[in-house]
Structure formats: C-alpha cells, structure tokens
C-alpha positions in Angstrom: 252.7 302.0 52.8 249.1 301.4 52.5 247.7 298.6 50.5 245.0 299.4 48.3 241.9 296.8 47.6 242.2 295.8 43.6 238.5 295.3 42.3 238.6 292.0 41.5 238.4 291.1 44.7 234.8 292.5 45.1 232.1 290.0 43.6 230.3 293.4 42.2 233.1 294.2 39.6 232.6 292.1 37.2 235.1 291.2 34.4 233.5 293.9 32.2 232.7 296.6 34.5 237.0 296.0 35.7 237.5 296.0 31.4 236.0 299.8 31.2 237.8 301.5 34.1 241.1 299.7 33.2 241.7 302.5 30.6 241.2 305.1 33.2 243.6 303.2 35.6 240.8 302.5 38.0 241.9 299.2 39.7 240.9 299.1 43.7 238.4 300.2 45.6 239.9 303.6 46.9 240.5 304.4 43.7 236.8 304.0 42.9 235.6 305.8 45.7 238.1 308.6 45.1 237.2 309.0 41.3 233.5 309.1 42.5 234.3 312.0 45.3 235.8 314.1 42.9 234.4 316.6 40.3 234.5 316.4 36.6 234.5 319.4 34.0 233.0 317.5 31.3 230.1 316.0 33.6 230.0 317.8 36.5 230.9 315.3 39.2 232.9 311.9 39.2 229.9 310.0 40.2 228.4 310.9 36.8 231.2 310.5 34.5 231.0 307.0 35.7 227.4 306.1 34.8 229.2 307.4 31.5 232.2 305.0 31.5 230.4 302.3 32.5 227.0 302.7 30.8 224.9 302.3 34.0 222.6 304.4 35.9 223.5 306.2 38.7 221.3 304.3 41.1 223.7 300.9 39.7 227.0 303.0 40.0 226.1 304.1 44.0 225.6 300.4 44.3 229.1 299.9 43.2 230.3 302.4 45.4 228.5 300.6 48.4 230.0 297.4 47.1 233.2 299.3 47.5 233.1 300.5 50.9 232.1 297.3 52.2 235.5 296.2 50.8 237.3 298.5 52.3 239.7 297.5 55.7 237.9 298.6 58.7 238.7 301.7 60.2 238.6 303.1 56.0 235.9 305.4 55.2 234.8 307.3 52.1 231.8 309.4 52.0 230.7 310.3 48.4 228.8 313.2 48.8 228.0 315.6 46.4 231.6 317.5 45.2 232.2 320.8 46.5 231.6 323.6 44.0 234.8 325.9 43.6 235.7 328.7 41.7 238.6 329.6 39.2 239.5 332.5 38.1 242.7 333.6 36.2 241.9 335.5 33.2 244.5 335.8 30.5 242.7 338.3 27.9 244.9 341.5 27.5 248.3 339.8 28.6 251.2 339.9 27.0 252.1 336.4 27.0 255.6 334.5 26.1 256.0 333.0 22.8 255.8 328.9 22.9 259.2 328.1 22.6 260.6 324.4 23.6 261.7 323.7 27.2 265.2 322.5 27.9 265.1 320.2 30.8 268.1 319.2 32.8 269.9 316.0 31.2 270.1 314.6 35.0 267.3 314.5 37.7 266.9 313.8 41.1 264.9 310.7 41.9 262.7 312.4 44.3 262.3 316.0 45.2 260.3 316.8 49.0 258.7 319.9 48.9 256.7 319.4 51.7 258.6 321.1 54.3 258.9 324.7 51.7 255.9 325.0 50.6 252.2 326.6 52.9 249.7 323.7 53.1 246.8 324.0 50.7 244.1 326.8 51.3 240.4 326.5 50.5 239.2 329.9 48.3 236.1 328.2 48.3 233.2 329.2 45.4 235.4 332.6 44.9 237.4 333.0 41.7 240.4 334.0 43.4 242.8 331.3 41.9 245.2 334.0 41.4 245.6 335.6 44.7 246.2 331.8 46.3 248.3 330.8 43.1 250.6 334.0 43.8 250.8 334.1 47.6 251.9 330.6 47.4 254.7 331.2 45.1 255.6 334.6 47.6 255.4 332.1 50.8 257.5 329.4 48.7 260.3 331.6 47.2 260.6 334.3 50.3 260.6 331.8 53.0 258.1 333.8 54.7 256.0 331.2 56.7 253.7 333.9 57.6 250.2 333.3 56.7 249.1 335.8 54.1 245.9 337.5 52.9 244.8 336.4 49.9 241.5 338.5 50.3 243.6 341.8 50.7 246.0 340.5 47.1 242.7 339.8 45.5 241.2 343.0 46.6 243.8 344.9 45.3 244.2 343.1 41.8 240.3 344.0 41.2 240.6 347.7 42.2 243.4 348.0 39.4 242.3 345.3 36.7 240.0 347.4 35.1 237.6 344.9 35.4 236.2 345.3 39.0 232.7 343.7 38.4 234.2 340.6 36.3 234.7 337.5 38.5 238.7 336.5 38.6 241.6 338.7 37.5 245.1 338.4 35.3 248.3 337.0 36.9 250.1 340.0 35.8 248.2 342.3 37.6 248.9 340.2 41.1 252.4 340.8 39.8 252.5 344.5 39.6 250.7 344.6 43.1 252.8 342.3 44.6 255.3 344.5 43.4 254.1 348.4 44.5 251.7 347.4 47.4 252.5 344.0 48.6 250.2 342.1 50.9 248.7 341.6 54.3 248.9 339.2 57.3 245.9 336.8 56.9 244.4 338.0 60.6 244.6 341.4 59.0 242.0 340.7 56.9 241.1 337.5 56.7 239.5 335.5 53.6 236.0 335.3 53.0 234.5 332.5 51.4 231.1 333.4 50.4 230.4 336.7 47.4 229.7 339.9 48.1 227.1 340.9 45.6 228.3 344.2 43.6 231.3 343.9 45.2 233.8 341.5 43.6 236.6 342.6 45.7 235.1 342.9 49.1 236.5 345.9 49.9 237.7 348.4 51.4 240.6 346.8 53.4 241.4 347.0 57.0 243.1 350.9 58.1 246.7 349.1 58.4 246.1 346.6 55.8 247.8 348.8 53.1 250.4 350.4 55.2 251.3 346.6 56.6 251.0 345.3 53.1 254.6 347.4 52.1 256.5 345.4 54.7 256.2 341.9 52.0 256.6 343.2 48.4 258.8 341.7 45.3 261.9 343.2 44.2 260.8 342.7 40.9 259.2 340.0 38.1 260.1 339.0 34.5 257.6 337.1 31.4 260.2 335.3 30.3 259.9 332.3 27.4 261.5 329.5 29.7 264.2 328.1 27.5 265.7 326.5 30.4 265.0 325.7 33.9 268.3 328.2 35.0 266.2 330.9 33.5 263.0 330.2 34.8 264.9 330.1 38.5 266.3 333.5 38.1 262.8 334.6 36.9 261.7 335.4 40.4 264.0 337.5 42.8 262.4 338.2 45.8 262.9 341.5 47.8 261.6 341.3 51.8 261.1 345.3 53.0 260.6 345.2 56.7 
C-alpha cells in the first residue's frame, strides 16, 4: 500500500492550516490535492471550498496546492484543473415510495466484501441528467451477471418516451424499472451513449431500427418496491429473468 505524504512534513502547511483541515480528515498532500480537484455542491468546487475552510484567497490556496504537489514522491502527479460538470437526473415526484422504516442489519458481517469482479466498471454520463439509466443498467448487470456493455442511451430514451415529461431533464427510477420489465435494453454497440445534449430532444430518439427488437432479449422478470426491513427481504426485491 502506498504511503501518503503527511502535511506536517511540508513547511507551507502551518499548525494553523493543519488544524483547520483536520476536522475534514485532510492530513496528507494527496488528500489535500484530491479535495481541490473534486466538485463541491455548496461552493461549486473543492478549490473554492478550501478557500472558505482556510479563510484564504484562491491564489493562496493554489500556492498550497503547488507546495503539496512538489512534496509528492517522484512519479506521482496531480493536475488540479476545473472540476468536471456532471449531470444528475433522478426525479422522485409522482413516485409511490415505501414508508420509512428501520433497517435491521445482520448481526454478523464479514470483515470485507470485494465486489470488483461482479460490478461493471464506472461509466461516464457527462453533463446529461441520465443517472437513472446508468444506475439501473449497473444493477441489471450485477444481478444478471450479464457482462454485455448495455445502452444507457436506449434506456434513457425509452424512459423519456414514457415518463410524461419529455422536455424535462431526468426521469423517474420506477419508469426505468417498468421499461426494463416490458421493453428491455439493447447493447451499447447498437446505440452508443452520447455525452452531449441535443436541443429540444431530451431523449435523443428515435433509436436505431433494430434496437427495440434486440432489447426484448434483456428484460427483468419483475420488481417490487419494498419497505426494506431486513437484508434478506431486500435481496428478494429483485428477480432477474433473462429472455433470449
């Protein structure tokens, strides 16, 4: 495991600065640089958030970033540029949601669980508000063990074609589940995802000619919205049926 670079080893990070960063668990050069790189919902960027936390001007924080970068081991580099603009997209208005309830965790949990071999690699939705399509396809791939690269482009289009708000960015998770049950999803190579938005065409349809017929081969058997009182009940929530 790589060793992090403690801030106390960098002259520019005084006791006062480290004391202000401590409550945010920022104790190393790597953590400081990473924080500056990330987006921040309150201030717009991690860089601007650090200016507020440290009560410093932006150029002063950038000087600290430079000092942190220079203290990194050779061969390690972090380029602090503007954070990427990413869309969101989940709409819950109009959904029938389960009542809030306490979740009973198992009494015994394993020390660790490695899911890296079971989940698909992270995908990039860009600025479009398509997170529902990305999330539901990842769930489908995990539970069905279908490693085919599937089309978020298709699933999002199908949702926007049915959710009653075709000109509004984003869609409802329950609509996506209905689509996966009745319509399915085609392969990514059939309709590749586009990160750029299209004016006056939120769903970016129509799909390619063979997408709908191909999608029928990848559907879920059923789904339920449950008040998840136990982990066992949650596991029964999804029942996947691949229809080829």
